C-alpha positions, 0 to 999 in steps of 0.5 A: 752318121747324119749331123743332127741338124738334118735329123731334127728337120728329117720329117717337117716337110713329108707331106708337102707337094699340095697334099693334106692328111689333116683329118684322116687318121683315125685307128687301124689294126696292124697286120700279122708280122712275118713269122711266128715261132713256138718252142716247146721243151717235150721232155727235160732230165737233170742234163738234157732234154728234147725240143721242137721248133715250129715256124709259120710262113706268113709272109711269101713263099720261100725257097730255102730257109734258115732259122737262128737263135742264140741259147741263153744258157749255153745249151748244146744240140746233140741231134737234130732232124729235119735240118742241118745244124751249126752251132758257133758258142751259143748262136745256133743255126738250122738250115733247110735239107732238100726235101723241105726248102720249099715254104709256101704262105701259110706253111710250117717249118718244124724240125725236132733236136736233143740238146745238153745243159747245164742245170737251168734251160731257159727259152730262146728270145730271138727265133728268126726266119731268114733274118726276119724276128718271128713272133712267139718269143718275149724280151726280156728273156724268160725264166729258167724252165722246171727240172720235170716235164709235168710242172705246171697246172692250168685253168682256162675259164670262159667266164661269160659268153655272148652272141660273138664274144666272151671274157676268159681267165687263165690261171697257171699253178707253178710247181716247178722252181721260182720263175724270174718272168714267164711266158704262156702258149696256146693255139686258138682251136676255133679262130678266137680273136683277142680285142682286149687284156689284162695282166699279161702283154698279150701277142696274137699271130693268127690262132696262135697266142703268145702272153708274157709278164709285166714288170710287177707279176714277173716272178712267180714262186714255187706254189704261186699263181700266174693269173691273166684274162681277156675278152674275144670274139669268136664266130660261133664255136668257142672251145676252149684250148687242147693245152697250155704251155709255160716257158714251153713246158706243157701244163697238166690241164684243170677242169675248165668251167662251160661258158654260162648260157647267153641271157636272152635278148632285151632292151628298152628304147626312149624315143625323145623329139627334143625340138620342133618347128615348121617342116623340121625336128630333132630327136635323141634316142637311147636304147638300154641293153638288157641282154648279153653286152654286144659288140656291134649294133644296129637299131632299126624302125620305121617313119610314120610319116615319111619324115626323112633324116637330114643329119645325124651324131654318134651312128652311121644313119641309112634310109629308105622310103620310111625305113632307117637303120642306124649301126655302131660308130667303131668308138661306140660299138661295144655296149655293156649289158644295162649301158646305153646307145645313144645318138640323134639326128635332125629331121624334116617332117610334111606336117605330121611328126608321129614319133615311131611305134616301135624300135628293134636292136639287132633284129630284138623289139625293145620296150618303147617309150616316146617324149613329145617336143619341149615346148620351149625350142632348144638354143641352137637347131643341133642340141647338143655340140659335140667338140672333140678336143681330142683325136679319138672321140669318147662315147658319150655313155658306157664306153668301155668294151663289154664285159672288161674285168678290172685287172688285178695283179697278185703281187704289185704296187697299186695300178693308179699311183697318186701324183708325186707333185703339184697340178694344174687345172683350168676350168674353162666356160667357152659358151653359154645360153639361158640355161645352159653352158658349155666348159672345157678342162685341161689338167697337167699331171706334174707327178709321176706317170698315172695308169688311171685317174679321178678329176673331182671338183665341187659345181658352186652354183648347183649346176648339172653336167648333161653330157660329156666328151672324153671322160666318164662322170658321176654327179652327186649333188654339187660334187662331180668326178671325172673318170677316164674313157677308156683310151686315156687312161695313161698319163704320162709325166708332164702330159694332161688330161683334156675333156669337156662337158655340157651342163645346165644352170638356173640363172646362175653359173659361177665357174668352180673353184679348186680342181682335184686330182686323184685326191690332191688339190691342183693349182686351178685357174678359170675363166668364162661364165658369169654369176647372172647371164644376161638374156638374149634374144631368141633364135631367127626364124627360117629364111623363107621362099628360098629359091635356086636359079642357074644362070648360063651354067655357071652361077647359082644364084640364091634369094631368100626373104628374112623371116623376122628381124631378128636375124643378125645374118645368113650362112649359105651351105652347099653339097653335091646332092646325096652327099655328106658333108655340108660345106660354108660357101658364104656368109651374108649380113641381115639385109643381104637376103641374097647370094651368087655362087660362082664357084660351082662346077658343070656336071653336078647336082648341088644341094644348099641350105639358108640358116639365118643367125644371130648370138643365140644361134642358127634357125633352122635351115631353108633348103633348095637346090640347083642341077648343072649338066654337063656342058654338053648337054647343056648345050644341047638344050642350048640349041633348042632354046636359042632357036638352032633347030628351028633353022638348021634342023633338030638333027643339024642337017640344015632344015628349011633353012637348007644350012647344015651344020654337021660338016664342023669337025672337032678341029674347028670347034673353037671357030664354030664356038666363036661364030654362035658367040658374036652372030647366033642367034640372027634375031638377037646377036650376042644372046647365046655367049660363054658357055651357051656358045661353047656347049651349043658347038660341042653338042653340034660337033660331037653329038649331030656331026658325029650322028651325021657321019655314022659315028654317033654313040661309038668310040669317044663318043659312048656316054657323049654328055653324061657326067665322068663316072668317078671323081678325083681321087687319091688313091692310097697303095695297097699293101701288095702294091707297096711291097711291088713298088718299093722293090722295083724302085729300089732294086730290093726283093722284101717281103712287107705285106705282113709288116703294114696294116690289113686294108678295109675291105669293100665288096672283098678288095682291098683297094677301095679308095674311100675306106683306105686312108694314111692312118696315124698307124700306118704312117707310123709303118710307112715311117718304119719301113722308109728308114729301113728300106732306105738303109738297105737300098743304099747299102745293096744297091748303090751303083745302081741308084746312082746316075752319075759317079762323081759325088758333087752338087750336079750329080745329087741334082741328076739323082734327086730328079730321076729317082723323083720322077720314078718314085712320085710317078711324074716330074718333079717340080722345081720347088721339089726338087729345090728341097730334095737337092736342099738335103745333100747340104747337110751331112755326107753325099751319101747320107744325103741320097738316103735321106732323100730315098726316106723322105721320099717313101713317106711323101703322099706323092709316093704313098698315093697315086693320083687321079686328080687330073687337069681342069677341062674346058667342060667342067671335067678333069682328064688324067695327066699323061703320067696319071695315066700310065700310073693307071694302066700300071697298077691296073695290070702289074700292081707296081710303078711304070716300067720305062717304057710306059714313063717314055709313052707319057713324056711324048703324051702317047697315052691320050688315044684309045688305041695307044691306051690298048697297045700299052695295056696289051704289052703290060697284060702279056708280061709274066708278072701280069698274071700275079696280079690278075690272080690278085683280082680273081682271088678278091672276086671269088673269096672275097680276100687274098686268095692265100687265106684259106681258112684251116679246118678241124684236123679230127675231121679232116686231117689230110687238109694241111697247109700244103694243101691250102697252098696248092688250092690257092695256086690252083685258083689262080692257075686256072683263071691264067690258063682260060684266060690266056692259053684255052678259050678265053670265054666265060663259059669254060670257067664253069664247064672245064673238064680238067683242074690245074693241080701239083702232085700234092693236090691231085692224090688230095683229090684222088686224080692222076698227078700231072707229073713233073715239080708244078702245076700242070692241067689233068683231065677230070673225065668222072664229072667231079672237077666242072671249073670254078663251082668246084675249085677246092679254094672255093668248096674250102672257103664256103664252109665250116671247120667241121662241116659243109655249109650249104648257106654260105655256098648259096649266099656265095654263088649269088654275092659273088657270081651273080653280083646280087644283094642279100640282106642281112638276116633281120635278127642279127647276130650270130645263128646257130648252125642245125646240130650234127645228126649221124643220122641225117644228112647235112642237107636234111638238117639244113632243109629242117633248120630253114623251114623251121624258120619261115621268117627267113624264107625270104632269103632262103628261097634263094640261098638253099636251092644252089647252096645244097647243089654243093652237098657232093663237096664235104667242108674240105672240098672233098668229093662224096657220094654218100653221107651218114650212109645216106646217098647225096641229093645234089638237086634244086632249084635256081631262083631268079638267075636273070631277074632275082625274082622267085618266080623264075625258077631253073631246076638243076640235077646236080652241081655240073648240071648247075655250073651249065647254067651258070655258064650260059647265064648273061647275068653271070658273065656280066657279074664277072665284068662288074666285079672287074670294074670294081676292082679297077675303079676303086669302088662300087659302082653307083648311079654316076657309072651307069653310063660308063659300066654299061658301055664296058660291058656291052663292048665285053658282050659284043666280043662273046664274053672273052676274057681278055677283052674284060681285062683290056676293055677298061682301059676304053671304057668311058671314064678311064681318063676323065674325072668330075669335080666332086665338091 
């Protein structure tokens, strides 16, 4: 074992090396485990029983499986079906037969057996698949199973339901022997997901739910009840489970109460302008929800006088023209009935500042109350500071999820114990002004652990709490009581409760005396506050006449005038134009109303704001902006301004002086720069120096000389003068990339995707740079995996890991440098290598290797791949050779660079377009690149992983099973690969192919001839029922309901995924009920009537309906049909806005093959495919800064006949692939 000191300092320097994750920790969801198990005792006698075991494979496909468990009561298997078993004492091992050895992702292993028992028959708790423990069992072991087949009665009651959620209560009567522990299991029939729960330990894996006992409710005597409840989400259908089981025994189902009808939506809004000045104002909005509980909200209004929101709090703001939309944040998405949504903002106005005439909540107009601005200005520009002393912000009102019934154990000690020892309280006034103050409270729990708490005190001077964070308060007269915010309910012994608040006072602000915790008086210390605050002067006025000028494209000079004599100083803040966060640049004294900002970078537009401040607070800001073009654009302007064009001609070919400049080459850039700096212009030498000289020389060579030689605008000069499209970034490895990387690095074959938290998808892609960061949950998962992987690698691949045999300091150093170069995808710095080498002095050599691997696997240098680049003279940043190698490798292989790429980086052979194309072509020719391309294709077309196709209602589609879903996923990837790598490589073939790529399972499902053999192969389809992407089973099944086709979903798929058109969400938001089934009508007739009867929806449905109805020859599980309910299918329609996205552009089609041909011939559709690939490759949605690079990429793709390999390869030479801008 490793020495203890090494363990203690194990992760002290994990995040060294210039990368910091401070501020990146917020909540994320865990992914599903790799398998889930359901062990069901179907019937039981006095000495025997029959059981079925069902294992769902949530990991990668397996070729051969072993399921193991331990029989807890010495039960013996006497006969087994669908497998081969071996039993040694209590250990059972079941292996596959030849017929069921292959199990794809999402498929089920199922076998059954007969066995004997000796009177007790507890359920196993350690079922594992190929050594991986499965979800679905609980520990400690559950109680003895009953001695009869029907020994429990269950009721599952939906007690409340709203648009997208519900509350359910489960009650199970134990009609068998006493239970000393229990596990209740069921399957959610409509994909419902549990969001929070009470009175049980809940685990949900896909549709499967397991609920285990807690300590206080594990013992259930005969005739007593198991009771628990939960809140859940649904997507429209919310049927109750068909059955529930207790400890593997199915219960009889009691009559289930149907859910109540949702209350009609209703709300009351208050829009209060709390402060106003010459050009700005502060507004607060409060909306009371009088309808059903909300699990997410959007508030919308129109500004009547062109006001603009400048910054905001407690909501996600978006403004387009006068239209404002505010969406929820993670912590305030759930709003109970009767609770409030509260947010606020600062804004600008041009004189008039009327309140909106209406506000709507999720599309429903609210009763509106408006409040004029207060005549007394607030002490600060932002009316209510919201400090966040703990990691998780607390909502200002109604933080508890909606609805949240109070857990009520049937027999247990009180869930909120009173402390058994003293408590210590600290009440500190941290800020105070004329009529208000801010206070922070910290209470240390010196007693037993708490599950719920109340802190109370008496306000000594009649103060009033006006707002609170990290707690919920009730004030009655001077008495204040604070309870948890929800997330901070549980307080361990020795831990502290921390919250804060803003309050008002009437001139006297004495601090509180004794505070109590759950009724027990605490030893209390206080500080801050004064009984009679000293009045302070008013806040200073807004600085006047702010101007921003740029000197030599390098310094922004700001000048302003103080508005009055109250200012004690000025604060200057800056952000990139259109950005969100402001950065403090400097503070100046009251007598210094100017500042020169020399920290700017070329190629950026900046916004500035300047505040005057004193002890009272800040003035409203004065604002200005400055634009710094790229060095090339600046040089172009100076070429004119300095008079170069008047002598040498606008084109640089000589002008009237006949002195051309176009003979200068790139090798002469430094020479030309020096000539300009010293000699030019002739009338005023040395007037153009520094950036002026460098930029002018760059413009002459890269634009004028290139154009004169016929090379302008092409190759390396594409987008010359435009800033790089992407900013410097650190890109977190996706789960798939992490799995590929550690397996390649360590020589393992681990399935890790489902053991890591899921990514946040943007436009369907899992690699978005801005939304995927290391959170506390992710870090915990990475730590867990790093330790396990390091131990396994040392055990299994010791010889392969080490570059030497002798176990000494020199060998340790060689290992650190060689392994570190692969892990970090670059050579280690000397400091890094020294730090890792030092680990070998704290234990054995083997422990040093394991510790080094562990530390590297949790370093940000491993978890993130760098696209920071190195600074260039023009203000841009160019990727290093090693960063370029990583960009190529992760784009085409989804893993770390191989030896050939690393060697190319070592020799700087990735700098030219030809070098990058050569490497990209090599990588794309490798077989493993097909998986990476398939990863893109699945996310492009399905908006998710290609291996996560939805389940269907088995009563409607009994043939649509796990094997069919798996085959459809493979068909999707195989079809694209065949077109792109083996057939024409052309985009049109994706929509006109007269073949499918299927195996026997899918061929039988489609009703086609089998391809023969054991794998997937092309099969010609001569009847026109399968014609490429629009008829792929994965696409048709993904965009449908569980029990029927869905024209609107399929129409939306065509516009969003294939045409890159963004249709807005419906104005009324929420869930829209599909039209009711009608046995006498086709799906088209029902949906057509539904659409036309909602005229307010026609703006979008005029686009969706036509193409959506074109899919109607295919049911919800992708099977072709010529008729429905006795009527012939009408799959004709009108496609609007194919190229222009305007409703007046109409194309009629007769059926889906006809529609496919029109998509195949569409330049918009062809370019959308490349646009989607651009998003995948860059890890972001394109912005205005991408316009030049994206246009260049699309033009190359178009010029090559929309060749798919050109699309895949051409991205590496698109402008900006190796260059980044310096975002601030």
